[in-house]
N, C-alpha and C positions, 0 to 999 in steps of 0.2 A: 503493499500500501505505499500511495504516495506520502511524502510527512506534508507539515501543515505549511513550509515554507516555501517549497515545492507547487502547492497549490495555491499558493497566494501569489507566484510569479509567475505561473502559467493564467491564470482567469482573475482578475478583477471584480469585485463585485460592484453594481453601476447602482447610483442613489440607496445605497444599503440601509442608509439609516433611516429611511421612509418607507421604507419596504417593510409588508406584514407579511407573517408566514405559517399556515396552518398545515402541521403533518400531524396525518392521519392514520393510524395501524392499529390490529390488536396484539401486536408484540411490543409490551415496553422494550425489550432491548434494540430493538428497531428503529424506534422512537428517539432513545438516546443517544443511539449511534448519528442519528439524521439530525438532530437538535446540536450535538456537540460539533459534527462536522459543518453547519451552515452558520451556526456564532462563531466559527475562525472568520467569515466577512461582515461580521458586525449585522448582519440582520436580525430583524424582533421575530423571532420564534418563538411560538406554542405549539402543544401539544394537545392532541383529542385520543383516547384510549377506546379507539371502535368509532361506528357510525354515527351512532346515535350521540354521544359528547361531540362528534362531529358538528352535527345538525345544529345541537344546542348552541356551540359558537359561533357559528355562523348565522342562526336565529339573532343573536343580540349584539354583535361584533362585527368589525368589516374587513376584509383581510386582501391583498393583492394577489395572492396565490394559497393554494393548497395542495400537499405533498397527498396524493391518496393511495390505498391497499384498496385491491378489489376484493379479494379473499375476505371477508371477514364474519364472522358469524351474526346471526340478527338482521343486525345494517348493514349490507356491503357497501363497497364501493360505488356500486351501480346507483343504490339508491339514494346515495348523497348527491350524486350527481343528478336525479331526477328531481332531488327536494329541490337543488339549487335551479334547476332550469324550469319549475314549476313556480317558484317563489323570484323570478329574475335577479339571481343571486351574480352580482359581477364581480367574480374572482376566477382568476386562471388557475386552471387545472393539469397536474400533472401525473399521470399513473404511474407508481412503483410498487408493482406484483409480478408476482411471481405465476402469476394467470398468462400462459403463450397462445392462448387458443386466437386463430384469427378473429372467430366469433364475439369474443369477450375485447379481444385489440378494437375489431368495428363496430362495438359496441360504446363504447369508451368514448371512441373518435364522435361517433351519432351525437352522444351528450356533449359534445364540446371541452372533451379534453385537447390541451395544447399539445403534447407531447406523451408517449409511453414508454417508460424505463424499466426492463427486467430484471427482479432479483435474481442473486446475490447484486448490487448497483455497483457501478466502477465511479467510485468518488470523481474523479476527473469530468469523466460523462455528465455527471447527476449537478454539479456545479456549474459545470457549462451550460447545460440544459435550463437552470434554474437563474443563470445570470443571461439567458438569450428572452429568458420569456418576463423577467422584469424589465429589459430592454424592451422589449414588445410593448409591455401596461405603459411604461414610461412614454416610448411613444407616444403610443395613442393618446393617453392623457395629455400630452404636448400637440399633438395633431388637434385635439379638441380646441383646446386651448388656441390653436392658432384661427380656427375657425371663428372664434368669437370676435377675432380682430381685425379678420376680414373683410370687409362689407361690401368687396366688390367682386367676391369669389363665388363662384357657381355652387361650391359647397356649403357655404353659408346659406346663401338666397333657398337651397334643398330644403337646408334644416332651421329656417326661421318660418317657409312655407308649411313642412310637415309638423312645426312644433306651436307654431307661434299661437297665443291668444285671440291676437287679432286678425281682423279681415285685411290679406295684403290683396294689391293689386295693380296691374300695369293698362295705362289708357294708351290709344293714339295719338295721333295728332287732332283729332275732331275729338276727342274726348270717351270714345267708345271702349268697351273692355276686350283688352288683349290679349289677359289673364287676370285670373280669381283666384284663390287659395280656397278650399274645401270648408273654411271658418265661414263661408257664408251661408252653408246649407244651416249648418247649427243654428247658429244664430238669427238667421231673415230666412231660414228657410226656401231660399232658392236654390235651383239645381245648378251649378256651375256652368256647364252647358246653355242651359237657357239665358244666360246674360252674356255670354260672349259675340261682340258685335253690338248691344245695346247702350246707349251713352248711359254716362254714370247718373245724370239726374233723374233717370226712373226710378232711382232708387230715393230719392227725395219726399219725405214726406209733403204735400201743398202747404205745409205752414211755414215751411222754410225754403221754398222754391224760390222766392229773389235772391233771399242770404243765399242762397248755394249759385246762381246764378254768377253774382260778382266773385263770390271766391274760387269760382271754376275759371273765370275769364280772369282772373289776377298770379292764378298758379300756370300759365302759359309763359309769365316773363320771367327768363330762366337770372337776371339780374334781382330778384328779391327774395331769391332762395325759398329755404323751405315755408309753405305755409301752413295754419292750422287754425281749425273752427269748428264749432258744434253744433251737430245737424241732426233733425230727427229723419231716422231712416223709415221705411214703411217695410215690415216683411212680406211674404210672398201674401199672394191674396185669397188664400186656403187657411192662412194662419189672422188672428186681430190683434191687435195691439198697436204701439209703438216703441221706439226704442233710439233711446241716446248714444250717439256717438263722436265723439274726438277724431275727425277725419285729419289727416295729413298728407299734404301734397310736393313731392320735389320733383324737377324738372331733371329730364334726363339730358345731358348735355351729349349732343349727336357725335362730336368731334372725340368725345371720351371713348377708350376700350369699353364696347358693351359684351364681351365675353361671346356668349351665345344668343346676345341679340342681334338680328342681322339688321343692318341698315334700311332695306326694302321695309322693314316691318313697321320704321317709322314710328318705335316706341317714346313715346315725348313724355309720360308723366308715372312716375311711381308713388303710388299711394297707401296708406293703411288707415282702417278702421279701429278704434278701441271701442270698446261697447261701455260705454260711462254711465248703462242706467242706474246700477246699483249704488254709483256713488251718490249721482242724480238724487236717487230717494235716498239716500242718507242725509244729504244735504239739507233734502226738503224736512226731512224728519228732525234734525237737531232743530232749523228753524224753526220749526213748529213745537217741537219742545219748549223752547224758550218762552213761549208766548201760549204756552196752552198746558191744562192738565192729562196728564196722560194716562189717570184712570178712567174719566168721563169725557176726556176727547175737549172739553170745554176750551174757551180761553182761560188764562189763568188773571190773577190778579195785576201783573205787571200790564198785560192786555187790556183789561178792563178800566181803568187808571188812564190807560193812553187813548180810550176810545170816548168817556167820560170827558175826557180834555176837551176832543174835538167836537164833541157835542155843546159841551157850555159854550165854546168861541161861537159856533153856529147858533147857539139860542141868543147870544147876544147881540150875533149882529142879525139876527131876523126875528128878532122879538119876541121870542117864543119860550114855551113851557117845557120841560121835560122833567123824567123822574126817576126817582134811582131808588130799588127797594134791596133791603138786607133780609134773607131768609135762613133762617134757621130750622132745622128737623127736631122735632120733638120726639122722644122714646128713642130715637137711634143708638146713642149709648146702651141702653140697655139689648138692643138686640146686637150689637155691636162685642158687646162683652159675652153674653151668653152663645149668642150664634159662631162665634169666631169674626177674624179679619176679612178672611176669605167673602164671607155672606154679605158682613156688612160693605164691602165695596162693592158686589152684585147689586147691593138695595143702591147704594149712592147712584150705578149706570143708569140702572133701571129710573131711579126719581128725574135724574137729568133728561131721560128721555119724556118724561111727562113734561116736567116744567118748559121743556124746548117746543112740546105742545100746546101749549098756552099762549104762546109768546107771537111776535108779528116778526116778518121776514129783518127789517132794519133794527131791532132789538137783541140787544148783546146780554146774554147770560153767563156767569162766570163762577165756577169754584172759586170762590175767597181764600178756605183753610176748610179742613176737616169734614166739617157735617154744615157746612156755610157758605151761600151761592149768594150772590148781588145780580143784579138784573137793572138794565140799563135800558128806560125807556123814552127815545127822544122826540119830540116834537109832538108832545100829548097836549091835548085841548084844554082839560082842567084835571083836576085833581080826581073826580070822579071816572076818570076814564082810566087813572092808574090804581083805583078802588075797584074796579068791575075786573082786571086782569087778575089782582089780589085772588078778589075772591074765585074766581075763577081754579088759579092754582091751589087755594084752598080744599076746592071741592075734589080736584082731581088726585089731589096727594094723600084724601082721606080715604080713595077707594084701596082694598087691598091687595098688594103685593103679592104674587106666586110665584115663590123661585127656591125652587130644589123641594119639593114637598110641602112646603112651607109658607103658612100665610101672614104677610107679616102686615101690620096695621100701624102707620104713624101718623103722625101730623106735623104742621109749621107753624113759626111763629114769625110774621112779617113785618117790618120796619118800612114806613113809605117816607120818605122826601122829596119835597116839589122845589124846581128852581125855577124864580130866585128866593122864593119865600121862606124854606127851610136850607138856605146857605145859597153863599153865590161863588163859592170853591168847592173843587173836588174833595178835598179833606173834608170840608164845613158838610156836605150833602155824604157821603160813606160813614163818615161818623154821627150826626144826627140819626141817620137810620138806620144803625147800630143801637143809640140808645132808643128810638121806637119800638124794636124788635126786645129789648130787654126788657120794655115796657110791658110786651105782650106777654113775655116769660113770667114776668110778676104778677100778672093779672091772671093765669091760669094756663095759659101757652095755647096753640091753635085756634089761631086768629089774626087779625092785623091792626096798624094803627098807624094813624099820620101822625107825624113828627107834629109836636108844640113847643111853646118857650117851655113849658111847664114842665116838662119832660126830661131837664137838667137836671132835676131830683133825682132821677135816676144815678147820675154820677155819684149822688150821695153813699149810693151802694157798693161804688167803685173804690170811695175814698176810704169808706170802711174796710172794707179785706186790703186795701194797702195798709193800713193800721195795725189792721189784724197780723199782717206779714210781718210786718214791726216785731210786733210781740212774738210771732211765733218762732222767730230766729231768736230770739233771746232765751224761749222756756222751749225751746228744742221739738216744737210741734213738726219738722219738718221729718222725714223716714226716706231712708234711703235702701231701693231696692236695688237688686243689680240681675241679671241678663248675662248667662256665660255666653263666652267666646268659645267655641272646639275648634281646636286643628283636626281636620279631615284624615289626614293622614294618619296621626297616632289615635284620634277618638281622644284625646284627651284635651281638659279645662286648661286654657292659658290665657286665659283672663276673662276680665268683667265689665260690663259696661254700669256704670251708675246714674241710678233711674232716679228724679227727687219725687215724691208724692207727701200733699200735705194732707194732715190727720186737722182736721178742722173744728173746735168744741161746737160751733153752732151748724155747719154747712157737711160735716162727715169728711168721708175723703176724697181728697179732691186731686184730680189729675193734672200734669201740668199744663195742658190747653185751657185750663180756668184760671190759673195764677200767673203762668209764666209772662203773658201779654201785660198784665198789671205791674209786673215788678220790673219790665221792661221800660215802661211807662215812666214808673217812678223814681227808676234805678237803684231799685233795691236787690236787682238782678245781679250786683257786683259783689255785697256781701253775702248773698244767697249762693253765687256760686264757688266765693271762697271759700265759703260755710260747708257746699257739700265739698268740697276738693278735700278740706281737714277733715271732716269727719267719715269720709270713705279710706284714705290713706291710714286712718286709724285703726280701722276698722279689717283693711285689708291688711295691715303689718302684722297684727298678728297671727294670721293665716302663713304667711312668711315666715314666722317662727314654728309653725306647728305642722308640717308638712308638703307645705304650695311655697317654698323658696322663689318660686320665678314666676307667680303669676301677677298677670297685667294688669292694671287700673284704666279704663276709658272713660273720660270724664269730658263732658259738651260746654266748650266756651260761647257762652252769649256775645252776640257783636258789641255788645254794649260794655261790655269788659273791656274788649282789645281796645277801644279809644282812651281806658284811663294811662297816663303815662307810666302809673307805680303797678302796674298788675304782675308783670314780670318778678317785679321783685317780691312782692309778692307771693307768690305763686312758690319761688323758689325757698323763700323763710319756712313757708310750708313744709315745705319737703326734709327740709333741714332741723324745725323744731319735731317733726313727726319720726325724723329718721327714715322716711320712704326714701329709697332710691331711685333718682330720675331715669334711671334706663328702662324701669319698671309702671311706667306713668305714659300713658296717650290722652291726648287732649283733640280734643274732636271739633273743629272748626267748618262753619260752611262757605261754599265756593262764592260768597257776598262778601266775605268779608274782606278776599283778597283780590275783588275783580277791580279794585279800584287802585292796583299796582304803585301804595302809597309807600314810599321811603321808609317812615315812621312806623309801617306795619311790618314792612320785611325785616326789619331790624330786630324790634322783638323777636319775632318769631324765630330769627334768625340766634337770638341771643338764646332763647328757650330751646332751641337745639343744638347750640353748641354747649349745653350744661347737661346734653345727655335726654331729657324730654324728646319724645317721638310725637310727633303733629298728624293730623289724619285728616280725612276730607269729609266730613258726613254727609250723607244724600247726593253721593255724586253723582252727575248727569242730569240732576232733573233741575239745574238751576238755568245754567251757561253754556254755552258752545266753545267759548275759547279754550284752549287748552294750555295757551302758552304762559301762565303762571305755573304749572307744574316745573318749569325749568327754575324760576325766579325764584321760588320761596322752597325752603329745606322741608319736603311733605315727603311722608317716609309709606303710608296708608290711605289707600282710599277705599269707603263702605258704598256698596251698591244702595241703591234707596230700596228699599221692600216694595213698591210699586215695581221695580222691574223683574224683583224673584216670583209675587205673585203670578205674572201671566208668560213665563219664558216657556212654559208646555201650551200654554193654548192661543199665543199671539207670536210671530215671526219677527216683529219688529220689534220686541221687547227682547226677545231672545238674541237677536241680531245686537242691540245694545251692550244688553249682558256679556257676549260673546268677546265685541269689541272692547268693553271694557279691564276686562280679565287680561286678555293680551294685550292690551295697550300697559296695565302694568306689570305685566312678567317683563316686556321691553325694556321697560322706564326701572325695571330691579326695585318695584315696591309690594310693600305686603298689600292683598286685597282679604276683605272683610263682606261676607253677603249679609245683609241684614232680612229679616222676617222671613226665614225658611219655616215653614209650616207643614211641610210633608215629605214624605221618603222622596216622593219623586223628583221635587224641588234639589232635594239633597244629591240623589244620583246625579240629576242632573250638572250640579257644581262640580261635584267631585271632578266627573268626566274632563270639565275644564280646567281640571287641577287649581280648583279655586280655593286656598290653604285654609282659610278660617270661615265658617258661619255663628250665626246665631239667630235666634227666635225662638218661637212657643215650640216647636218641635222637640228644643232640647227643655222647655217649661218656661212656664209664665215668672216676670220680673218676681223677684221674692226674697227674703232675706238672706243673707251671707251664708250662714249657718246651717239653713236649709239645702242650698246648692251644693257646697261644699259636702254634706253626711250622702245628697243623692248620689254625688260625683264617686266617692269612697265604694259607695255598693253597686255602683253600675256602670260598665263600661264600654264593654263591646256591645252591649244593648241597645246604645244610641243610635247605632248603625241598620239596625234589625227592624227598627219601630215602622207598625205599617204606614202606610201612606192614607 
């Protein structure tokens, strides 16, 4: 046998550092011999004892070359090559076998074997064959790379034609198709031959005919270079609908070398048409969600205020009246709490449809938040006209709702303001309609009231709640409940979100929707947020010392507190005093806080992040379409709003948004938390997208921390087998 030095002198391994080789044989001694030989050439060599072991490795890793024995028990070499062929595994094969029959050799070559070496192998022959195979592999790779750079080559053109996701075509001097690839059939359902010789304008929808005529005229000017525009192209007559394309045209200089394109053909234009229908739909959806409520598809608060501002301007100019209604559903909370949020959401959708049936074409109905709606009635004759619509709404809402076998009965409380008598500004009209609605609530619900100045006494109740709130902070009436956050891979609790509830001595247990707006108006929210943070840190710290050392705490921050200059210092002081690790605290902020791109806000958030505190965007995707702030702010986590999660299994738009957010978070190396997970089907869907963390009613309602800890001590792997 030749020595290693002799072999090295005779054969030098090409690109050995990059080549990965798999050795497969049922004889351990043969594997050891081959491995020792090839490692002399610095190849990265792995072994598989038997055919099944080779299949397992080929399924999970990529190799440039496999040296394969044919005669092995259970799974032989032919089985391995068949598996590679069926699964399109691009690994070059050299057979090293004692099988010498013509049938075996022929069968191996049919399976794609590069070469066949007989045992016992000759080291020089084997290493030369391996080197040649690696060289061929490298040459193939180099050739593919070269093809990507040669824009004018015939081979690149063939590759683009066969693999491009776009429609590729060539036009003659009259603008007629001389060539078009097969993508035209998949995207627009035209047979390729049907379009050859026809003018490209025949594909353009009538809506874009004049735009296309100008565009195609410009494309014949070689001095303008590439021309691009967006056009609507119509599919074959047998198919309905329209699709949007980005069409690009390159003039072909007939003086240049055109390969196989003969001058007599008069090829003038090379073009592509990229289907951008999904992008256009996504952009339209993003614009829609910025101004609409995704659950009901109604205008949101921002769009309502915009239209109200326009209506007030028109009313001033024309000296006319308009009406604003504030509609709050009665008994909705009872249904939502007893039957669950899914049923509550379906009820809101049904209510929206009934309300739309009560209004005129030019009116604007919006979901203002929760179970509250606002209605703009421009150009009303008098207050009675608005009252008639309110009465119709009340009558329709009283009719039972049939949902999933349940007959649900609700009512509505409606406050009405008339411009200019009830207010001459947008804020005054909405505020006074809200006051009138609260007056209905106070007097027994299920009715309407027209605002009057005497109703300002309703503000005394809000003032009382504000005063009670100051007392509640001192008397520790606020209770912190927690919702667990679960790692989908380990099924362990990784954190909790702190949620505040108020045990009011007169009104009972109040959710945040009842007191947070008042707290923000009175700026008590600053003291409340800091109170919540301190109390939650203290409670979590206990469990850090008792079995949950890495339990993370998430706390919401109101936009009001961010405005305070001293809030960063206050937060850091709490962590120091409570001896709470900054790395285990995550502060949740809304997109609205950072959309103005204010430098003082950036500086504050950077100071928090630099101290080790994590920052999360709460309800991500519901407020704004711009994502530029993700680059400007130290954001660690994106929390997908529950409205997307609730509909991922029934609505393609929401599923697309969830997919996009999770993919974007992975790309930006951010953590992702899905809120509002209520059933196993939603959980499975999120797990399939590699969503790392989830929270929601599937894992229990918000409760005291000790209840969560006890549950997770007693129940771990059962969580992911909960029935939907």
